[in-house]
PQR file of N, CA, C, O and H, with PARSE charges and radii, in Angstrom:
ATOM      1  N   MET A   1      -4.009  16.752  25.302 -0.4000 1.5000
ATOM      2  CA  MET A   1      -4.218  15.927  24.118 -0.0000 2.0000
ATOM      3  C   MET A   1      -5.686  15.530  24.055  0.5500 1.7000
ATOM      4  O   MET A   1      -6.167  14.842  24.956 -0.5500 1.4000
ATOM      5  N   PRO A   2      -6.405  15.937  23.034 -0.5600 1.5000
ATOM      6  CA  PRO A   2      -7.827  15.594  22.925  0.2800 2.0000
ATOM      7  C   PRO A   2      -8.008  14.115  22.616  0.5500 1.7000
ATOM      8  O   PRO A   2      -7.273  13.542  21.812 -0.5500 1.4000
ATOM      9  N   THR A   3      -8.981  13.512  23.253 -0.4000 1.5000
ATOM     10  CA  THR A   3      -9.223  12.085  23.039 -0.0000 2.0000
ATOM     11  C   THR A   3     -10.634  11.800  22.565  0.5500 1.7000
ATOM     12  O   THR A   3     -11.010  10.635  22.432 -0.5500 1.4000
ATOM     13  H   THR A   3      -9.578  13.977  23.907  0.4000 1.0000
ATOM     14  N   SER A   4     -11.424  12.826  22.309 -0.4000 1.5000
ATOM     15  CA  SER A   4     -12.767  12.577  21.816 -0.0000 2.0000
ATOM     16  C   SER A   4     -12.679  12.052  20.378  0.5500 1.7000
ATOM     17  O   SER A   4     -11.748  12.388  19.645 -0.5500 1.4000
ATOM     18  H   SER A   4     -11.119  13.772  22.417  0.4000 1.0000
ATOM     19  N   PRO A   5     -13.642  11.237  19.986 -0.5600 1.5000
ATOM     20  CA  PRO A   5     -13.589  10.671  18.630  0.2800 2.0000
ATOM     21  C   PRO A   5     -13.552  11.742  17.537  0.5500 1.7000
ATOM     22  O   PRO A   5     -12.883  11.564  16.520 -0.5500 1.4000
ATOM     23  N   ARG A   6     -14.248  12.823  17.736 -0.4000 1.5000
ATOM     24  CA  ARG A   6     -14.252  13.890  16.730 -0.0000 2.0000
ATOM     25  C   ARG A   6     -12.869  14.514  16.605  0.5500 1.7000
ATOM     26  O   ARG A   6     -12.423  14.810  15.497 -0.5500 1.4000
ATOM     27  H   ARG A   6     -14.791  12.967  18.563  0.4000 1.0000
ATOM     28  N   ALA A   7     -12.186  14.717  17.729 -0.4000 1.5000
ATOM     29  CA  ALA A   7     -10.850  15.310  17.699 -0.0000 2.0000
ATOM     30  C   ALA A   7      -9.845  14.350  17.064  0.5500 1.7000
ATOM     31  O   ALA A   7      -8.969  14.772  16.308 -0.5500 1.4000
ATOM     32  H   ALA A   7     -12.548  14.476  18.629  0.4000 1.0000
ATOM     33  N   VAL A   8      -9.973  13.077  17.370 -0.4000 1.5000
ATOM     34  CA  VAL A   8      -9.067  12.084  16.778 -0.0000 2.0000
ATOM     35  C   VAL A   8      -9.282  12.031  15.272  0.5500 1.7000
ATOM     36  O   VAL A   8      -8.318  12.016  14.506 -0.5500 1.4000
ATOM     37  H   VAL A   8     -10.684  12.734  17.984  0.4000 1.0000
ATOM     38  N   PHE A   9     -10.535  12.004  14.845 -0.4000 1.5000
ATOM     39  CA  PHE A   9     -10.831  11.999  13.413 -0.0000 2.0000
ATOM     40  C   PHE A   9     -10.294  13.247  12.733  0.5500 1.7000
ATOM     41  O   PHE A   9      -9.774  13.180  11.619 -0.5500 1.4000
ATOM     42  H   PHE A   9     -11.318  12.017  15.467  0.4000 1.0000
ATOM     43  N   SER A  10     -10.418  14.366  13.393 -0.4000 1.5000
ATOM     44  CA  SER A  10      -9.921  15.619  12.832 -0.0000 2.0000
ATOM     45  C   SER A  10      -8.408  15.577  12.648  0.5500 1.7000
ATOM     46  O   SER A  10      -7.887  16.027  11.628 -0.5500 1.4000
ATOM     47  H   SER A  10     -10.840  14.420  14.298  0.4000 1.0000
ATOM     48  N   ARG A  11      -7.715  15.039  13.633 -0.4000 1.5000
ATOM     49  CA  ARG A  11      -6.255  14.950  13.534 -0.0000 2.0000
ATOM     50  C   ARG A  11      -5.827  13.982  12.447  0.5500 1.7000
ATOM     51  O   ARG A  11      -4.885  14.256  11.703 -0.5500 1.4000
ATOM     52  H   ARG A  11      -8.139  14.674  14.461  0.4000 1.0000
ATOM     53  N   VAL A  12      -6.518  12.839  12.349 -0.4000 1.5000
ATOM     54  CA  VAL A  12      -6.188  11.866  11.306 -0.0000 2.0000
ATOM     55  C   VAL A  12      -6.472  12.459   9.930  0.5500 1.7000
ATOM     56  O   VAL A  12      -5.667  12.302   9.012 -0.5500 1.4000
ATOM     57  H   VAL A  12      -7.283  12.616  12.953  0.4000 1.0000
ATOM     58  N   ALA A  13      -7.596  13.132   9.780 -0.4000 1.5000
ATOM     59  CA  ALA A  13      -7.932  13.754   8.503 -0.0000 2.0000
ATOM     60  C   ALA A  13      -6.905  14.817   8.131  0.5500 1.7000
ATOM     61  O   ALA A  13      -6.532  14.926   6.963 -0.5500 1.4000
ATOM     62  H   ALA A  13      -8.249  13.259  10.526  0.4000 1.0000
ATOM     63  N   ALA A  14      -6.452  15.584   9.080 -0.4000 1.5000
ATOM     64  CA  ALA A  14      -5.442  16.608   8.807 -0.0000 2.0000
ATOM     65  C   ALA A  14      -4.113  15.961   8.400  0.5500 1.7000
ATOM     66  O   ALA A  14      -3.428  16.458   7.506 -0.5500 1.4000
ATOM     67  H   ALA A  14      -6.754  15.496  10.029  0.4000 1.0000
ATOM     68  N   TRP A  15      -3.751  14.859   9.055 -0.4000 1.5000
ATOM     69  CA  TRP A  15      -2.517  14.149   8.723 -0.0000 2.0000
ATOM     70  C   TRP A  15      -2.594  13.597   7.294  0.5500 1.7000
ATOM     71  O   TRP A  15      -1.637  13.715   6.529 -0.5500 1.4000
ATOM     72  H   TRP A  15      -4.308  14.455   9.781  0.4000 1.0000
ATOM     73  N   LEU A  16      -3.738  12.995   6.937 -0.4000 1.5000
ATOM     74  CA  LEU A  16      -3.918  12.457   5.594 -0.0000 2.0000
ATOM     75  C   LEU A  16      -3.912  13.571   4.547  0.5500 1.7000
ATOM     76  O   LEU A  16      -3.320  13.418   3.478 -0.5500 1.4000
ATOM     77  H   LEU A  16      -4.515  12.900   7.559  0.4000 1.0000
ATOM     78  N   TYR A  17      -4.560  14.673   4.850 -0.4000 1.5000
ATOM     79  CA  TYR A  17      -4.626  15.796   3.917 -0.0000 2.0000
ATOM     80  C   TYR A  17      -3.236  16.382   3.670  0.5500 1.7000
ATOM     81  O   TYR A  17      -2.920  16.779   2.548 -0.5500 1.4000
ATOM     82  H   TYR A  17      -5.041  14.797   5.718  0.4000 1.0000
ATOM     83  N   ALA A  18      -2.412  16.437   4.705 -0.4000 1.5000
ATOM     84  CA  ALA A  18      -1.071  17.003   4.563 -0.0000 2.0000
ATOM     85  C   ALA A  18      -0.161  16.087   3.746  0.5500 1.7000
ATOM     86  O   ALA A  18       0.797  16.562   3.137 -0.5500 1.4000
ATOM     87  H   ALA A  18      -2.668  16.115   5.617  0.4000 1.0000
ATOM     88  N   ARG A  19      -0.440  14.797   3.723 -0.4000 1.5000
ATOM     89  CA  ARG A  19       0.412  13.840   3.032 -0.0000 2.0000
ATOM     90  C   ARG A  19      -0.287  13.169   1.854  0.5500 1.7000
ATOM     91  O   ARG A  19       0.108  12.084   1.427 -0.5500 1.4000
ATOM     92  H   ARG A  19      -1.219  14.411   4.218  0.4000 1.0000
ATOM     93  N   ARG A  20      -1.313  13.808   1.337 -0.4000 1.5000
ATOM     94  CA  ARG A  20      -2.121  13.172   0.294 -0.0000 2.0000
ATOM     95  C   ARG A  20      -1.332  12.885  -0.971  0.5500 1.7000
ATOM     96  O   ARG A  20      -1.572  11.860  -1.610 -0.5500 1.4000
ATOM     97  H   ARG A  20      -1.634  14.689   1.683  0.4000 1.0000
ATOM     98  N   ARG A  21      -0.405  13.744  -1.359 -0.4000 1.5000
ATOM     99  CA  ARG A  21       0.361  13.516  -2.586 -0.0000 2.0000
ATOM    100  C   ARG A  21       1.286  12.304  -2.443  0.5500 1.7000
ATOM    101  O   ARG A  21       1.383  11.491  -3.362 -0.5500 1.4000
ATOM    102  H   ARG A  21      -0.210  14.576  -0.840  0.4000 1.0000
ATOM    103  N   LYS A  22       1.957  12.178  -1.312 -0.4000 1.5000
ATOM    104  CA  LYS A  22       2.834  11.024  -1.101 -0.0000 2.0000
ATOM    105  C   LYS A  22       2.026   9.727  -1.015  0.5500 1.7000
ATOM    106  O   LYS A  22       2.446   8.692  -1.532 -0.5500 1.4000
ATOM    107  H   LYS A  22       1.877  12.838  -0.566  0.4000 1.0000
ATOM    108  N   LEU A  23       0.877   9.789  -0.364 -0.4000 1.5000
ATOM    109  CA  LEU A  23       0.042   8.596  -0.255 -0.0000 2.0000
ATOM    110  C   LEU A  23      -0.513   8.188  -1.613  0.5500 1.7000
ATOM    111  O   LEU A  23      -0.619   6.995  -1.899 -0.5500 1.4000
ATOM    112  H   LEU A  23       0.536  10.630   0.057  0.4000 1.0000
ATOM    113  N   LEU A  24      -0.866   9.148  -2.450 -0.4000 1.5000
ATOM    114  CA  LEU A  24      -1.348   8.846  -3.788 -0.0000 2.0000
ATOM    115  C   LEU A  24      -0.244   8.221  -4.637  0.5500 1.7000
ATOM    116  O   LEU A  24      -0.488   7.244  -5.345 -0.5500 1.4000
ATOM    117  H   LEU A  24      -0.780  10.117  -2.219  0.4000 1.0000
ATOM    118  N   MET A  25       0.953   8.768  -4.574 -0.4000 1.5000
ATOM    119  CA  MET A  25       2.067   8.199  -5.329 -0.0000 2.0000
ATOM    120  C   MET A  25       2.383   6.782  -4.863  0.5500 1.7000
ATOM    121  O   MET A  25       2.654   5.907  -5.684 -0.5500 1.4000
ATOM    122  H   MET A  25       1.152   9.562  -3.999  0.4000 1.0000
ATOM    123  N   LEU A  26       2.350   6.552  -3.559 -0.4000 1.5000
ATOM    124  CA  LEU A  26       2.592   5.213  -3.029 -0.0000 2.0000
ATOM    125  C   LEU A  26       1.522   4.239  -3.508  0.5500 1.7000
ATOM    126  O   LEU A  26       1.836   3.105  -3.869 -0.5500 1.4000
ATOM    127  H   LEU A  26       2.130   7.263  -2.892  0.4000 1.0000
ATOM    128  N   ALA A  27       0.273   4.666  -3.514 -0.4000 1.5000
ATOM    129  CA  ALA A  27      -0.817   3.808  -3.986 -0.0000 2.0000
ATOM    130  C   ALA A  27      -0.657   3.493  -5.468  0.5500 1.7000
ATOM    131  O   ALA A  27      -0.932   2.369  -5.889 -0.5500 1.4000
ATOM    132  H   ALA A  27       0.018   5.587  -3.221  0.4000 1.0000
ATOM    133  N   LEU A  28      -0.219   4.462  -6.266 -0.4000 1.5000
ATOM    134  CA  LEU A  28      -0.002   4.219  -7.691 -0.0000 2.0000
ATOM    135  C   LEU A  28       1.149   3.251  -7.938  0.5500 1.7000
ATOM    136  O   LEU A  28       1.063   2.410  -8.833 -0.5500 1.4000
ATOM    137  H   LEU A  28       0.004   5.375  -5.925  0.4000 1.0000
ATOM    138  N   VAL A  29       2.210   3.355  -7.171 -0.4000 1.5000
ATOM    139  CA  VAL A  29       3.336   2.423  -7.312 -0.0000 2.0000
ATOM    140  C   VAL A  29       2.906   1.013  -6.930  0.5500 1.7000
ATOM    141  O   VAL A  29       3.251   0.051  -7.615 -0.5500 1.4000
ATOM    142  H   VAL A  29       2.280   4.038  -6.444  0.4000 1.0000
ATOM    143  N   VAL A  30       2.163   0.889  -5.855 -0.4000 1.5000
ATOM    144  CA  VAL A  30       1.672  -0.423  -5.436 -0.0000 2.0000
ATOM    145  C   VAL A  30       0.753  -1.010  -6.501  0.5500 1.7000
ATOM    146  O   VAL A  30       0.864  -2.192  -6.829 -0.5500 1.4000
ATOM    147  H   VAL A  30       1.883   1.671  -5.299  0.4000 1.0000
ATOM    148  N   ALA A  31      -0.147  -0.205  -7.041 -0.4000 1.5000
ATOM    149  CA  ALA A  31      -1.068  -0.679  -8.075 -0.0000 2.0000
ATOM    150  C   ALA A  31      -0.300  -1.100  -9.328  0.5500 1.7000
ATOM    151  O   ALA A  31      -0.642  -2.106  -9.949 -0.5500 1.4000
ATOM    152  H   ALA A  31      -0.237   0.754  -6.775  0.4000 1.0000
ATOM    153  N   PHE A  32       0.731  -0.345  -9.706 -0.4000 1.5000
ATOM    154  CA  PHE A  32       1.528  -0.702 -10.878 -0.0000 2.0000
ATOM    155  C   PHE A  32       2.177  -2.062 -10.711  0.5500 1.7000
ATOM    156  O   PHE A  32       2.088  -2.903 -11.606 -0.5500 1.4000
ATOM    157  H   PHE A  32       1.008   0.472  -9.202  0.4000 1.0000
ATOM    158  N   PHE A  33       2.828  -2.293  -9.581 -0.4000 1.5000
ATOM    159  CA  PHE A  33       3.501  -3.569  -9.395 -0.0000 2.0000
ATOM    160  C   PHE A  33       2.514  -4.711  -9.205  0.5500 1.7000
ATOM    161  O   PHE A  33       2.803  -5.844  -9.591 -0.5500 1.4000
ATOM    162  H   PHE A  33       2.900  -1.610  -8.854  0.4000 1.0000
ATOM    163  N   TYR A  34       1.362  -4.435  -8.620 -0.4000 1.5000
ATOM    164  CA  TYR A  34       0.327  -5.459  -8.506 -0.0000 2.0000
ATOM    165  C   TYR A  34      -0.148  -5.884  -9.893  0.5500 1.7000
ATOM    166  O   TYR A  34      -0.247  -7.077 -10.181 -0.5500 1.4000
ATOM    167  H   TYR A  34       1.128  -3.515  -8.307  0.4000 1.0000
ATOM    168  N   LEU A  35      -0.441  -4.908 -10.750 -0.4000 1.5000
ATOM    169  CA  LEU A  35      -0.897  -5.233 -12.099 -0.0000 2.0000
ATOM    170  C   LEU A  35       0.211  -5.880 -12.923  0.5500 1.7000
ATOM    171  O   LEU A  35      -0.062  -6.768 -13.731 -0.5500 1.4000
ATOM    172  H   LEU A  35      -0.360  -3.939 -10.517  0.4000 1.0000
ATOM    173  N   LEU A  36       1.427  -5.458 -12.735 -0.4000 1.5000
ATOM    174  CA  LEU A  36       2.553  -6.068 -13.431 -0.0000 2.0000
ATOM    175  C   LEU A  36       2.665  -7.545 -13.067  0.5500 1.7000
ATOM    176  O   LEU A  36       2.866  -8.387 -13.943 -0.5500 1.4000
ATOM    177  H   LEU A  36       1.649  -4.736 -12.079  0.4000 1.0000
ATOM    178  N   GLY A  37       2.537  -7.860 -11.792 -0.4000 1.5000
ATOM    179  CA  GLY A  37       2.590  -9.244 -11.370 -0.0000 2.0000
ATOM    180  C   GLY A  37       1.366 -10.039 -11.781  0.5500 1.7000
ATOM    181  O   GLY A  37       1.454 -11.247 -12.003 -0.5500 1.4000
ATOM    182  H   GLY A  37       2.373  -7.176 -11.081  0.4000 1.0000
ATOM    183  N   TYR A  38       0.237  -9.380 -11.882 -0.4000 1.5000
ATOM    184  CA  TYR A  38      -1.000 -10.073 -12.242 -0.0000 2.0000
ATOM    185  C   TYR A  38      -1.008 -10.494 -13.709  0.5500 1.7000
ATOM    186  O   TYR A  38      -1.496 -11.573 -14.045 -0.5500 1.4000
ATOM    187  H   TYR A  38       0.166  -8.399 -11.701  0.4000 1.0000
ATOM    188  N   PHE A  39      -0.469  -9.645 -14.581 -0.4000 1.5000
ATOM    189  CA  PHE A  39      -0.534  -9.916 -16.010 -0.0000 2.0000
ATOM    190  C   PHE A  39       0.709 -10.587 -16.589  0.5500 1.7000
ATOM    191  O   PHE A  39       0.715 -10.916 -17.775 -0.5500 1.4000
ATOM    192  H   PHE A  39      -0.073  -8.768 -14.308  0.4000 1.0000
ATOM    193  N   THR A  40       1.753 -10.803 -15.807 -0.4000 1.5000
ATOM    194  CA  THR A  40       2.923 -11.511 -16.321 -0.0000 2.0000
ATOM    195  C   THR A  40       2.693 -13.006 -16.201  0.5500 1.7000
ATOM    196  O   THR A  40       1.963 -13.454 -15.317 -0.5500 1.4000
ATOM    197  H   THR A  40       1.748 -10.536 -14.843  0.4000 1.0000
ATOM    198  N   PRO A  41       3.307 -13.777 -17.080 -0.5600 1.5000
ATOM    199  CA  PRO A  41       3.110 -15.227 -17.013  0.2800 2.0000
ATOM    200  C   PRO A  41       3.731 -15.818 -15.755  0.5500 1.7000
ATOM    201  O   PRO A  41       4.749 -15.339 -15.257 -0.5500 1.4000
ATOM    202  N   ARG A  42       3.101 -16.856 -15.264 -0.4000 1.5000
ATOM    203  CA  ARG A  42       3.597 -17.525 -14.062 -0.0000 2.0000
ATOM    204  C   ARG A  42       4.837 -18.355 -14.406  0.5500 1.7000
ATOM    205  O   ARG A  42       4.887 -18.999 -15.454 -0.5500 1.4000
ATOM    206  H   ARG A  42       2.273 -17.246 -15.669  0.4000 1.0000
ATOM    207  N   VAL A  43       5.805 -18.337 -13.545 -0.4000 1.5000
ATOM    208  CA  VAL A  43       7.028 -19.081 -13.762 -0.0000 2.0000
ATOM    209  C   VAL A  43       7.187 -20.059 -12.614  0.5500 1.7000
ATOM    210  O   VAL A  43       7.119 -19.681 -11.444 -0.5500 1.4000
ATOM    211  H   VAL A  43       5.764 -17.814 -12.694  0.4000 1.0000
ATOM    212  N   SER A  44       7.397 -21.301 -12.955 -0.4000 1.5000
ATOM    213  CA  SER A  44       7.675 -22.289 -11.907 -0.0000 2.0000
ATOM    214  C   SER A  44       8.953 -23.014 -12.287  0.5500 1.7000
ATOM    215  O   SER A  44       9.073 -23.552 -13.388 -0.5500 1.4000
ATOM    216  H   SER A  44       7.452 -21.609 -13.905  0.4000 1.0000
ATOM    217  N   THR A  45       9.875 -23.024 -11.393 -0.4000 1.5000
ATOM    218  CA  THR A  45      11.136 -23.690 -11.623 -0.0000 2.0000
ATOM    219  C   THR A  45      11.361 -24.702 -10.515  0.5500 1.7000
ATOM    220  O   THR A  45      10.824 -24.546  -9.418 -0.5500 1.4000
ATOM    221  H   THR A  45       9.777 -22.587 -10.499  0.4000 1.0000
ATOM    222  N   PRO A  46      12.147 -25.738 -10.781 -0.5600 1.5000
ATOM    223  CA  PRO A  46      12.455 -26.688  -9.720  0.2800 2.0000
ATOM    224  C   PRO A  46      13.177 -25.987  -8.568  0.5500 1.7000
ATOM    225  O   PRO A  46      14.090 -25.190  -8.782 -0.5500 1.4000
ATOM    226  N   GLY A  47      12.766 -26.291  -7.388 -0.4000 1.5000
ATOM    227  CA  GLY A  47      13.376 -25.677  -6.211 -0.0000 2.0000
ATOM    228  C   GLY A  47      12.756 -24.361  -5.822  0.5500 1.7000
ATOM    229  O   GLY A  47      13.184 -23.749  -4.843 -0.5500 1.4000
ATOM    230  H   GLY A  47      12.024 -26.939  -7.214  0.4000 1.0000
ATOM    231  N   MET A  48      11.756 -23.901  -6.560 -0.4000 1.5000
ATOM    232  CA  MET A  48      11.112 -22.624  -6.231 -0.0000 2.0000
ATOM    233  C   MET A  48      10.428 -22.719  -4.869  0.5500 1.7000
ATOM    234  O   MET A  48      10.405 -21.743  -4.118 -0.5500 1.4000
ATOM    235  H   MET A  48      11.409 -24.399  -7.355  0.4000 1.0000
ATOM    236  N   CYS A  49       9.874 -23.881  -4.547 -0.4000 1.5000
ATOM    237  CA  CYS A  49       9.215 -24.019  -3.256 -0.0000 2.0000
ATOM    238  C   CYS A  49      10.213 -23.944  -2.109  0.5500 1.7000
ATOM    239  O   CYS A  49       9.849 -23.596  -0.985 -0.5500 1.4000
ATOM    240  H   CYS A  49       9.893 -24.674  -5.156  0.4000 1.0000
ATOM    241  N   LEU A  50      11.466 -24.269  -2.390 -0.4000 1.5000
ATOM    242  CA  LEU A  50      12.489 -24.158  -1.346 -0.0000 2.0000
ATOM    243  C   LEU A  50      12.777 -22.701  -1.028  0.5500 1.7000
ATOM    244  O   LEU A  50      13.115 -22.362   0.106 -0.5500 1.4000
ATOM    245  H   LEU A  50      11.762 -24.551  -3.302  0.4000 1.0000
ATOM    246  N   ILE A  51      12.642 -21.837  -2.033 -0.4000 1.5000
ATOM    247  CA  ILE A  51      12.944 -20.427  -1.842 -0.0000 2.0000
ATOM    248  C   ILE A  51      11.735 -19.713  -1.235  0.5500 1.7000
ATOM    249  O   ILE A  51      11.880 -18.968  -0.266 -0.5500 1.4000
ATOM    250  H   ILE A  51      12.368 -22.112  -2.954  0.4000 1.0000
ATOM    251  N   TYR A  52      10.571 -19.930  -1.787 -0.4000 1.5000
ATOM    252  CA  TYR A  52       9.403 -19.171  -1.413 -0.0000 2.0000
ATOM    253  C   TYR A  52       8.475 -19.867  -0.418  0.5500 1.7000
ATOM    254  O   TYR A  52       7.444 -19.315  -0.034 -0.5500 1.4000
ATOM    255  H   TYR A  52      10.454 -20.535  -2.575  0.4000 1.0000
ATOM    256  N   GLY A  53       8.835 -21.054  -0.011 -0.4000 1.5000
ATOM    257  CA  GLY A  53       8.002 -21.744   0.974 -0.0000 2.0000
ATOM    258  C   GLY A  53       7.034 -22.596   0.310  0.5500 1.7000
ATOM    259  O   GLY A  53       6.240 -23.262   0.974 -0.5500 1.4000
ATOM    260  H   GLY A  53       9.672 -21.503  -0.322  0.4000 1.0000
TER
END
């Protein structure tokens, strides 16, 4: 098992390259829900602090 920094970087880069489509889709889903939560109106109800801390 190679442990030099160049070999580790090469393996990580190969892993990312092989899964780039899934990682891109995951990033897009996260961005969608982040923006959805950012632009929706804030809701505060009594007892909300009991649920969410």
